[in-house]
PLY file of the C-alpha trace (Angstrom):
ply
format ascii 1.0
element vertex 396
property float x
property float y
property float z
element edge 395
property int vertex1
property int vertex2
end_header
0.08 -0.02 -0.08
3.07 2.68 0.78
4.07 1.73 -2.86
0.53 2.50 -4.05
0.86 6.03 -2.22
3.70 8.74 -1.50
4.85 7.52 1.22
8.04 9.73 2.62
8.40 11.31 -0.44
6.00 14.02 -0.72
7.02 17.26 -0.33
8.86 19.61 -2.46
11.03 19.02 -5.89
14.37 17.64 -4.56
16.05 18.30 -8.05
18.96 20.14 -8.06
19.65 23.63 -10.37
22.42 25.57 -11.57
21.19 29.20 -10.88
22.48 32.18 -12.76
25.32 32.60 -10.02
26.57 29.44 -10.95
25.27 27.80 -7.20
22.88 24.47 -7.05
19.77 24.59 -5.57
16.93 22.63 -5.38
14.23 23.42 -7.29
11.43 24.25 -4.67
8.64 23.13 -7.09
5.84 20.92 -5.80
6.80 17.50 -6.39
3.64 15.56 -8.05
5.30 13.45 -11.00
7.13 9.85 -10.20
9.05 7.68 -12.60
8.22 3.63 -12.32
11.36 2.83 -13.77
14.19 5.34 -12.10
15.79 4.37 -9.19
14.50 6.14 -6.05
11.10 6.99 -7.28
11.48 10.46 -6.12
8.50 12.98 -6.60
9.76 16.01 -8.67
8.10 18.57 -10.70
6.93 18.33 -14.28
9.81 20.48 -15.73
12.63 18.58 -13.63
11.40 15.09 -14.81
11.48 16.10 -18.45
15.05 17.19 -17.80
15.79 14.01 -16.34
14.47 12.05 -19.08
15.89 13.94 -22.30
17.79 10.55 -22.77
15.08 8.11 -21.10
12.01 8.41 -23.10
10.88 5.24 -22.72
10.27 5.53 -18.99
6.70 5.39 -17.22
5.53 8.19 -15.25
2.37 8.78 -13.14
1.37 12.12 -11.55
-0.28 12.47 -8.36
-3.65 14.32 -8.58
-4.01 14.94 -4.82
-6.09 11.67 -4.05
-4.09 9.07 -5.99
-1.52 8.58 -8.88
-2.92 8.74 -12.46
-1.09 7.71 -15.71
0.28 9.84 -18.17
3.20 9.64 -20.25
6.63 11.83 -20.72
4.76 13.39 -24.03
2.01 14.27 -22.37
3.84 16.45 -20.01
6.08 18.04 -22.77
8.85 16.03 -23.74
10.36 15.94 -27.12
13.25 13.45 -28.14
15.55 15.03 -30.64
17.09 12.15 -33.18
20.71 12.68 -34.70
23.90 13.97 -32.67
22.54 16.64 -30.54
23.03 17.52 -26.77
20.24 16.43 -24.28
17.59 18.93 -24.52
19.12 20.91 -27.76
16.94 21.19 -30.63
18.16 20.95 -34.40
17.62 24.00 -36.39
16.22 21.93 -39.42
14.26 19.45 -37.58
10.90 17.91 -38.42
8.33 15.88 -37.06
8.64 12.40 -37.48
4.68 11.22 -36.96
2.51 13.20 -35.12
1.68 9.77 -32.84
4.86 8.19 -33.04
4.69 4.57 -31.28
7.29 2.91 -29.67
7.42 -1.02 -28.46
9.28 -1.65 -25.59
9.68 -4.01 -22.81
8.10 -2.06 -20.55
5.45 -1.55 -23.08
3.72 0.41 -25.78
4.86 4.46 -25.52
3.59 7.25 -27.41
6.58 9.36 -28.18
6.98 12.95 -29.66
10.22 12.50 -31.77
11.63 15.06 -34.02
14.49 13.92 -36.73
17.63 15.93 -37.64
17.72 17.96 -40.96
21.51 18.64 -40.49
23.97 17.46 -42.69
27.94 18.00 -43.78
29.27 19.44 -46.63
28.80 17.35 -49.95
26.88 14.78 -47.70
23.33 13.60 -47.76
20.91 14.15 -45.39
20.71 10.93 -42.91
17.30 9.40 -43.23
14.99 9.16 -40.45
15.37 5.36 -40.40
18.78 5.31 -40.12
18.81 8.22 -37.31
16.17 5.59 -35.69
18.55 2.43 -35.81
21.59 4.63 -34.56
19.01 5.77 -31.38
18.83 1.84 -30.42
15.20 1.88 -32.05
14.38 -0.96 -35.13
11.67 0.97 -37.40
9.33 -1.25 -38.99
9.88 0.26 -42.17
12.47 2.77 -43.86
9.98 5.04 -45.80
8.13 7.31 -43.36
8.00 5.25 -40.19
5.50 5.50 -38.06
6.33 2.51 -35.43
9.61 0.91 -34.08
11.02 -1.34 -31.22
13.83 -0.88 -29.05
16.75 -3.31 -29.57
16.06 -4.47 -25.74
12.56 -5.82 -26.55
13.80 -7.25 -30.04
16.97 -9.13 -28.20
14.40 -10.12 -25.31
11.40 -11.18 -27.87
14.41 -13.31 -29.77
15.26 -15.45 -26.82
11.86 -15.47 -24.87
10.25 -17.33 -28.34
13.40 -19.81 -28.34
13.69 -20.82 -24.73
10.16 -20.15 -23.91
8.34 -20.85 -26.92
6.35 -17.72 -26.61
4.61 -16.58 -29.57
3.95 -13.11 -31.41
0.72 -12.65 -30.06
1.26 -13.52 -26.95
4.26 -11.54 -26.26
2.70 -8.43 -27.61
-0.70 -9.16 -25.22
2.01 -8.89 -22.45
3.04 -5.35 -23.79
-0.68 -4.76 -24.14
-1.34 -5.47 -20.39
1.91 -3.70 -18.95
0.95 -0.26 -20.54
-3.20 -0.75 -19.47
-3.86 -3.70 -17.54
-7.06 -2.62 -17.12
-8.32 -1.85 -20.91
-9.82 1.67 -20.46
-7.57 3.45 -22.73
-7.26 2.98 -26.53
-4.13 1.70 -27.13
-2.48 1.90 -30.93
-2.91 -1.53 -32.52
0.72 -2.63 -33.50
0.73 -6.19 -33.61
1.41 -6.91 -37.47
4.30 -4.15 -37.40
5.62 -6.02 -34.56
5.35 -9.28 -36.38
7.13 -8.15 -39.26
9.80 -6.17 -37.23
10.23 -9.87 -35.61
10.81 -11.47 -38.60
12.99 -8.85 -40.09
15.23 -8.86 -36.53
15.87 -12.14 -36.96
17.01 -12.48 -40.57
19.34 -9.45 -40.06
20.75 -11.25 -37.35
21.25 -14.19 -38.85
23.13 -12.41 -41.75
24.95 -10.12 -39.45
26.33 -13.33 -37.56
27.33 -15.07 -40.49
29.79 -12.27 -41.22
28.23 -10.92 -44.36
29.08 -7.20 -43.50
33.04 -8.11 -43.72
32.73 -8.96 -47.10
34.33 -6.59 -49.41
31.25 -6.10 -52.10
28.67 -3.55 -52.63
26.36 -6.96 -53.03
27.77 -8.40 -49.67
23.94 -9.54 -48.27
22.92 -10.59 -51.98
25.70 -12.55 -52.70
25.47 -14.94 -49.85
25.75 -18.48 -51.13
23.40 -21.32 -50.47
23.42 -22.73 -46.47
26.39 -19.86 -45.69
24.74 -19.01 -42.63
23.48 -22.55 -41.04
26.11 -23.34 -38.09
27.80 -26.21 -39.05
27.96 -29.46 -36.65
31.33 -28.92 -34.62
31.61 -32.78 -33.84
31.15 -33.74 -37.90
34.50 -34.46 -39.67
35.43 -31.44 -42.21
39.04 -31.30 -43.74
41.11 -28.55 -43.09
39.07 -27.70 -39.99
39.15 -30.41 -37.29
40.56 -33.12 -38.69
44.59 -34.09 -38.74
46.09 -33.75 -42.02
46.73 -37.24 -42.45
43.09 -38.16 -41.82
42.75 -40.12 -45.23
46.08 -42.67 -44.35
44.39 -43.68 -41.05
44.21 -47.48 -40.94
40.96 -49.03 -41.65
40.02 -49.65 -37.88
39.70 -45.82 -37.47
38.30 -44.95 -40.55
34.95 -44.54 -38.63
35.98 -41.27 -36.74
36.42 -39.75 -40.45
32.89 -40.76 -41.18
29.78 -38.46 -42.13
26.91 -39.77 -40.15
23.49 -38.34 -41.14
20.13 -39.01 -40.48
17.09 -38.69 -42.76
13.42 -38.45 -41.33
10.11 -36.52 -41.87
7.91 -34.91 -39.44
4.06 -34.78 -40.46
3.01 -32.14 -37.51
4.81 -29.25 -39.30
2.16 -28.27 -41.58
1.64 -24.78 -43.09
-1.73 -23.77 -43.68
-2.98 -22.05 -47.14
-2.90 -18.43 -46.12
-0.82 -15.63 -47.60
1.36 -15.79 -50.99
5.20 -15.53 -51.64
3.87 -12.40 -53.63
2.28 -10.63 -50.18
4.71 -12.58 -47.81
8.32 -13.09 -49.85
10.93 -15.24 -48.56
13.93 -13.54 -46.72
17.19 -15.32 -48.02
16.01 -17.86 -49.86
18.43 -21.38 -49.05
20.86 -18.97 -46.94
20.77 -21.42 -44.02
18.96 -24.38 -43.25
15.97 -24.52 -45.52
16.52 -25.41 -49.27
15.89 -22.54 -51.99
11.65 -23.04 -52.37
12.31 -21.84 -56.27
14.71 -24.92 -57.42
13.18 -27.55 -54.96
9.80 -26.92 -56.31
10.64 -26.86 -60.08
12.42 -30.39 -59.22
9.27 -31.98 -57.28
6.86 -30.75 -60.46
8.58 -32.90 -62.55
7.79 -35.86 -60.76
4.44 -34.79 -59.61
2.61 -37.67 -61.71
4.82 -40.23 -60.69
3.54 -42.63 -58.34
5.74 -44.27 -55.52
6.69 -47.69 -55.92
7.20 -49.85 -53.38
7.70 -53.74 -52.63
7.15 -53.17 -48.81
4.65 -54.45 -46.99
5.53 -53.01 -43.50
6.03 -49.28 -43.69
3.04 -46.83 -43.47
5.48 -43.95 -44.88
5.79 -46.03 -47.96
2.19 -47.09 -48.12
1.43 -43.40 -47.52
3.45 -41.30 -50.19
1.04 -40.84 -52.75
-1.91 -39.58 -50.33
-2.57 -36.00 -49.62
-4.86 -35.61 -46.65
-3.55 -31.81 -46.34
-6.75 -29.75 -47.50
-6.44 -26.27 -46.52
-2.94 -26.60 -45.94
0.05 -25.48 -48.12
2.23 -28.37 -46.90
1.98 -31.85 -45.38
5.06 -31.74 -43.20
8.77 -31.67 -43.22
11.94 -33.42 -44.40
15.24 -33.15 -42.71
18.50 -34.43 -42.78
20.49 -34.13 -39.91
24.17 -35.16 -38.18
23.74 -38.23 -36.06
26.08 -37.24 -33.76
24.83 -34.01 -32.52
21.59 -33.75 -34.05
22.29 -30.42 -35.90
20.66 -29.87 -38.89
22.76 -29.63 -42.08
22.72 -26.95 -44.15
20.13 -27.08 -46.78
18.97 -30.12 -44.89
15.42 -28.91 -44.31
12.63 -28.99 -47.10
8.51 -28.61 -47.29
6.54 -31.69 -48.32
3.77 -31.29 -50.45
2.13 -34.86 -50.22
3.88 -37.63 -48.51
7.17 -39.13 -48.07
8.01 -39.09 -51.79
11.43 -39.85 -53.06
12.01 -36.98 -55.25
11.33 -34.62 -52.49
13.86 -36.91 -49.83
16.06 -36.99 -53.13
16.80 -32.85 -53.28
16.88 -32.40 -49.72
19.50 -35.34 -49.11
21.55 -34.21 -51.94
21.80 -30.87 -50.98
22.78 -31.51 -47.31
25.58 -33.43 -48.38
26.81 -30.68 -51.11
30.55 -30.23 -50.59
31.02 -34.06 -48.99
34.70 -34.27 -49.09
35.41 -37.47 -47.16
35.63 -40.88 -48.09
32.91 -42.46 -45.99
29.03 -41.63 -45.64
26.89 -43.49 -43.51
23.07 -42.79 -43.99
20.27 -43.62 -41.70
17.06 -43.59 -42.73
13.82 -45.39 -41.33
12.67 -46.58 -44.81
16.35 -47.01 -46.08
15.63 -50.54 -47.91
13.29 -48.59 -49.99
14.71 -45.21 -51.00
18.44 -46.89 -51.30
17.37 -49.18 -54.45
19.51 -47.98 -57.52
20.67 -44.99 -55.55
24.48 -44.90 -56.19
0 1
1 2
2 3
3 4
4 5
5 6
6 7
7 8
8 9
9 10
10 11
11 12
12 13
13 14
14 15
15 16
16 17
17 18
18 19
19 20
20 21
21 22
22 23
23 24
24 25
25 26
26 27
27 28
28 29
29 30
30 31
31 32
32 33
33 34
34 35
35 36
36 37
37 38
38 39
39 40
40 41
41 42
42 43
43 44
44 45
45 46
46 47
47 48
48 49
49 50
50 51
51 52
52 53
53 54
54 55
55 56
56 57
57 58
58 59
59 60
60 61
61 62
62 63
63 64
64 65
65 66
66 67
67 68
68 69
69 70
70 71
71 72
72 73
73 74
74 75
75 76
76 77
77 78
78 79
79 80
80 81
81 82
82 83
83 84
84 85
85 86
86 87
87 88
88 89
89 90
90 91
91 92
92 93
93 94
94 95
95 96
96 97
97 98
98 99
99 100
100 101
101 102
102 103
103 104
104 105
105 106
106 107
107 108
108 109
109 110
110 111
111 112
112 113
113 114
114 115
115 116
116 117
117 118
118 119
119 120
120 121
121 122
122 123
123 124
124 125
125 126
126 127
127 128
128 129
129 130
130 131
131 132
132 133
133 134
134 135
135 136
136 137
137 138
138 139
139 140
140 141
141 142
142 143
143 144
144 145
145 146
146 147
147 148
148 149
149 150
150 151
151 152
152 153
153 154
154 155
155 156
156 157
157 158
158 159
159 160
160 161
161 162
162 163
163 164
164 165
165 166
166 167
167 168
168 169
169 170
170 171
171 172
172 173
173 174
174 175
175 176
176 177
177 178
178 179
179 180
180 181
181 182
182 183
183 184
184 185
185 186
186 187
187 188
188 189
189 190
190 191
191 192
192 193
193 194
194 195
195 196
196 197
197 198
198 199
199 200
200 201
201 202
202 203
203 204
204 205
205 206
206 207
207 208
208 209
209 210
210 211
211 212
212 213
213 214
214 215
215 216
216 217
217 218
218 219
219 220
220 221
221 222
222 223
223 224
224 225
225 226
226 227
227 228
228 229
229 230
230 231
231 232
232 233
233 234
234 235
235 236
236 237
237 238
238 239
239 240
240 241
241 242
242 243
243 244
244 245
245 246
246 247
247 248
248 249
249 250
250 251
251 252
252 253
253 254
254 255
255 256
256 257
257 258
258 259
259 260
260 261
261 262
262 263
263 264
264 265
265 266
266 267
267 268
268 269
269 270
270 271
271 272
272 273
273 274
274 275
275 276
276 277
277 278
278 279
279 280
280 281
281 282
282 283
283 284
284 285
285 286
286 287
287 288
288 289
289 290
290 291
291 292
292 293
293 294
294 295
295 296
296 297
297 298
298 299
299 300
300 301
301 302
302 303
303 304
304 305
305 306
306 307
307 308
308 309
309 310
310 311
311 312
312 313
313 314
314 315
315 316
316 317
317 318
318 319
319 320
320 321
321 322
322 323
323 324
324 325
325 326
326 327
327 328
328 329
329 330
330 331
331 332
332 333
333 334
334 335
335 336
336 337
337 338
338 339
339 340
340 341
341 342
342 343
343 344
344 345
345 346
346 347
347 348
348 349
349 350
350 351
351 352
352 353
353 354
354 355
355 356
356 357
357 358
358 359
359 360
360 361
361 362
362 363
363 364
364 365
365 366
366 367
367 368
368 369
369 370
370 371
371 372
372 373
373 374
374 375
375 376
376 377
377 378
378 379
379 380
380 381
381 382
382 383
383 384
384 385
385 386
386 387
387 388
388 389
389 390
390 391
391 392
392 393
393 394
394 395
């Protein structure tokens, strides 16, 4: 209950200001504003609160109305954030309001922020775009063309980890931001769920490209020239000549050759279905074939060549072989996925995952398997597959 009231903080604003004579004095105005995110939770006046938060625009504040605290934003009390290389509290001579209702998603909720862009430029230098200014400030814009919404880097990093470790969906994470901003639901909040989904997807893709070291490639098309499977993390236990093998590995005696064999597993999962929504035109693939999934274009062209061929089986004991020609995926784009992984550490091979259109057909497995072992430079390859007795007939 003490937390809900003013406690011992009631009184004058304790913020110290430098007077005309150079001597610091307490502000002396009534302290009515409290920051929920600043340490100490002191009550200060509006003017001092703005000065304190010139570089902390995403903090949450409340104001004492005489009986209780009411919620409001830093924008409501007059805070304006200036982008660019300007001192806190100063403004650019060529400033321009980014957007009237600019929204920033942060770990503490959904914030309405008053933002001004910088219009300064050096001699023979173009003006830095608004999207670049936001990125340099640590805010990730939803678009590089007239951005109206962005998310803090802290939020993008937090959601990235939570979605991997906690299996939290975009929807539930965004709902948590809504409830943290207004848990009762009496205020109308800006709806930015589609923008958040777009930013999360772009963030994952650009993080993958960054971690793949593409920024250090000496080429203007350093990203576009990314090779197939280049951004996949290789298995550290798989033998790779020139990386983790001795120079004389090829001359090892027969009883030790197993150490230098590549062992892979092939299997499919029919639980990973994809509903028939959207399209490649509306929702294009980012980095096709750059990591674990095969490039969808060449893959589909290959599968279409054998679409009319029925799978022939001489085995009556495997349901996977029997169901290869059956499609029970009404309303779905794919019936599942096929994968090739390392048998030592269960790491998926680069370009080792592909969608299935019908069942476990040989044409699909051929493509993903051969792409997964592309660049194989060893003398021994061991393949584990539950229907290997049918699949490997006449393969070699």
